[in-house]
N, C-alpha and C positions, 0 to 999 in steps of 0.2 A: 755894756755887754749886749743888751738887746739890740742896739743900733748896729753893733758889729755883726750880730747874727743876721740881721736884715740885709746888711750890705753884702755878706757872704752869699746869701740866698739869691740876691739880685744878680751878683756876678755869675753864679752858676747858671741862672736862667738865661742871661744874655749870652753866655758861652754856648749853651745848648742850642739856642736859636741860631747863633752864628754857624755852628757846625751843621745844622739842618739845612740852612740856606746855602752854605758852601757845597754840601753834598748834592742838593738839587741842581745848583748851577753847573757843577762838574758833570752830573749825569746828563743834563740838557746839552752841554757842550759835546759830550761824548756821542750822544745820539745824533747830533747834527753833523758829525764828521763821518764820512763814508770811507771805508777801506778801499784802496784801489788795487784791482787785480791787474797785473802786468804779465803778458806772455811775450817773451822776447823772440821765441821761435815764430809765432804767428805775426809778431810786430804790432800788437794791439794792447790797449789798456782801457779799463772801464771801471766805474764805481760798483762796489758790492752793495746792492740794495736789497738783498735777500740771501737765502741759503744757497751757496754756490757749489756746484760739482762739475768737474771736467768729464764730459761724456766720452770724448775720444781725442785724437791728436789735433782736431781742427774745430772743436765746438765745446761750448759751455752751456749748462742749464742752471737756472736760478729760480727758486720758488719765492714769490713775493709775499711779504707779510702784510696782507690787507684783509679787510672785511668784505666779503663778496655777497652781493645781492643776486639771488636766483641760482646760486651754485654753492655746493659744499666743498668743492675742490678749489684750492688756491690757484690763482693765475700763475703762469709760468713764463719767464723770459728766456730766450735762447740767443746765444751769440755764436755765429759761425763764420768761417772763412772757406769759400768754395770756388772752384773754377767754373761751376754752373749755377745759374740762378734757380732758386727753389723757394717754395713756401711750405712750411712744416704743418701738416694737418693730421696729427696722430689720432684724433678722435673721430674723424669722418672719413678721410682717405686712407689712413693707416700708416702715415709717415710722410716723407718728403715727396712733394709733387714738383718735379723739375719742369719749369715753365717752357723749356724748349722741346718737351716730349709731346707726342701725339695725344696722350691721355689728358694733357692739360687743357686742350681745346674745349671739351665739354664742361669743364669746371670754371672756366674764366668768367662765366656769368655771376659767380659768387664773389668776384672781386668788385665790390659795390662802390668804391670811392678811391681816388688817388690824389695825393697832394705831395708836398715836400717838407722836410724838416732839416735844419742845418746843425752841424757840430763843428764849429770853427770853419776851416776851409772846405770841409767835406759836406756835400749836399746829398741827403738821402731821399730817394723816392719812397713814399710811404703808401702802402696798399692796405685797404681795409677789406677783410674777407669775412663773410658770414655764410657758413655752410651747414645745411641741415644734416644732422647725424642720426635722426630717427628717434621715436618715442618722445617727441616734443623737445628734444635737446638740440641745441645749435652750438657749433664750434665757431667762436669769434677769434679772429687773428688780425693783429696789426703787424704787417711785414715791412720792415724798412731795409733798404739795400742801397749800397753805393759800390761803384766799380772803380778800382785802382789797379792800373797795369792789367794783369791777367786774372785778378781775383775779384770776387764779389764778397763784400763784407755785409753780412746779413744779421740784423737784430730784430727779433720778433717777440710778440706778446700773444699768448693764447689763453683763452678762458672758455670753459663750457658753461652754457646758460640754458636753463629750462624756460623756454619762451612760448611754447605751444606748437601744435601741429597745423600746418597749412590746411585749410578746409574745415577745421573743427569750429563749432559754434561756442562763443563765449558771450554771455549776457545778451543772447539773442542775435548776435552778429557773427558772420562767418569771417574767420581769420584768413588773410591771404599771405603768401610768402613775401610779397612786396611790403606789406604793413609791418610784418615781423622784422624784416631786414632793416627797414627805416628806423625802427625803434632801437634795434641793436647797434646800428651805426651811430645813432645819436649818443648812446651811452659810451661807446668807444671814443667819441670825440669830446666828451664832457670833461673839461679841464678842472672842474671842481672835484672830480672823482680822484681819490687817493691813488688808486691803481694807475690811472692815466698820468697823474703827476709823477709817480715813481718811474714809470716807463719812459716818459719824456726826459726825465733827468738822466736816465741810463743812456738814451740816444744822444742827447746834446752834450754829454760828458765823454762819450766814446772818442778814443783817439787812435789814429793809425800812425804808428811810430816809424816814419820814413827813414 
């Protein structure tokens, strides 16, 4: 009788462990799978890596789920289809800066680095913007774009960071805009950063459905 009781307890324990293990594996599998957003009108599809909302007929906004250093505001990814090339600078410029407009000339100095990133057959030009927004706050934007036919496909990442005022003294040394921009650019290109990893996944998984 005692052996039977021990056997029953062992069976229950093994069953409980199996259920926990299965639950953890299922949750892990679920978290590793990204829902795909498909827009047949715009002819695009991309992974849902955060909370998605459709802003208007040609653009989406996605709040990323990351831990942010230097900012209490979550980074935001935006996906747009436009006939004109722009960079979205809501925190410093107040919205979309169209790069073919006269106003863009004085702000081009804030485009601190350019390279490329590919998503299958589509090659995106990737711009890194660091724009001073006042009160020690900088708007950091990674702006990726590709042109197909008459449209620009624009995917951007924006993050506001408190990084200091140009000219102020910290630890006896004067901060320069160049030093701050270099530090911000380094963080935007740091592939060990979860935010950068998520955004790169968004760009490299983006598809234009021809």
